[in-house]
N, C-alpha and C positions, 0 to 999 in steps of 0.2 A: 256474775252478779245475779242475785235472785230477783225475780219479778215481785213487786209489792202487791199484796192482796188488798184490793179496795172494793168494798161493797157499799154502794150508794143506798141510803135509806130514804132520804127525802130531797126533792129538788124544788127550788123556787122558780117555777116556769114563767111567771109574770115578770120576774126581775129583768130578764134580757129583753122583754118586750117593752117595759115601761122605762128602762134606763139604758144609757150608754155606759158600759163597764170599761173603765180606764185601767185599773190595776186589780189583780186578784191576790189574796193572801190566804194562807192556811193557818188555822189556829186550833189549839186544843180547847176543850171545854170542861169546866168543873161540874161534875154531875154526882148525884147520889146513886146508890145501888138500884133503887126502884126505877130511877129515870133511865139507866142503862138497859135494864130488863125490858122496860116499856119500849125503848127505841129498837131493841132487837126484835120485838114483836111488830115493828113497823108503825108505831103510834106516835109519829112526829109530823109536825106541819110547820113550814117556814113562811107561810103566807102572811103578809102584813108585818113581818118581823124586821127589826133593824138593830144596828149596833151603835153604841156611843162610848165615848171616853168620859169616865167619871172619876175624879180624884187620882188621875194617873193610871187607872185601870180600865180595861175594856169590858163592857157588858153587852149581852144581847137581850133585847126586850121583845115581848109579844111572840116568842117562839113557843108553840104549844107542844108539850109532851104529855100525852094522855096518862092517866093514873094507871098503875099496875094493878090488875084485878086480884092478884093473889097476895097483895101486901096487907099488912095490918094497919094499925092506927098511925104508924109513922110514914104514911104515903106522902108523896110530894105534891106541891101546888102545880097545876098544869102550866100556868102562864108567868111564873116567877122569873125575875131577871137572873141570868146565869153568867158567871164570870168566864171570860175568855183568856186563854193562856198564850201570851205573845211576849217576845222580848221587849224590854223598855224602849230600845232604839226603834223597833217597829211601831210601837204605840205612838211614840213622839212623831215619827214620820207620817203616820196615818192621820194623827190629830192635826198636824200642820197642813196637810192637803185638804182636810175637811173644813178648815177655816176659809178655804176658797169658796167662791160664789156657787151655790147650788149643789154642793157635793153631799152625798149620803153614803153610809156604809151598810150594804145590803147583803144578808146571807144568801148564797147561791145554792149550796147543797150541804147536806149533812151525811157523813159516811163513816164507816169503820175502816181504819187503816192499821193493819197489823194488830187488830184486837182493841184498838183505842178509838174513841169517838172523836172525829175531827169535823170542823166546819170550814167551808170555803166562803170567804167574804169578798165582795167586790166593791171597790171604790167607784161610785156611780154618780152620773149626772142625769137629771130627768130629761126625757124626750118630749119634744113638742108633738102636737097632733099630726102635723104633716110628716114628721119622722116615723111615727107609728104607721101611718098609711103607706109610706114607702116600704117599710118592713113587710107589711102584709102583701104588697104588690110583688116584691122580690120573692117572697116565699111561694106565692101562687105561680109565678113564672117558673121557678125552679121545679115545682111539682109538675107543671105541664110538660116541661122539658124531659123530666125523668119518665113521665108516662109515655111520651113519644119514643124515647129510647128503648123502653121496655117493649113497646109495641113492635119495634123493628129489630129487637135483640142487639142493640148497640151498647157497648160498654164504655 
């Protein structure tokens, strides 16, 4: 079995800090040619983006894809809503879970998988302030432990 070639273009670093991620989904995304070329150049940003179900279809909002500098007048809008490609069963399952209290669908990463642009979505609940502090405390403790291990060459 061949190894799949995945090249990550953009990550939403704040998503895992601000939210508890319960489930992850992979979706295709409908893009124009100039959008794909712009993504290949690394001009994509997932910060403050979110996904919603609208009329039985899933869309991602506030995802910034910069304009392609070699395009003509037919260039795309950087912040337009973009349709996500999921099976109807998956959309209904996600929509049912999102009806629960405090759930949101947050893009986690944007990547190329076998030449096609994919987006990783996380079904997320917001963290409280004390949860965020605990996350920081755990991260710093792990960093200190790794530093000490490196100091004494322990693996």
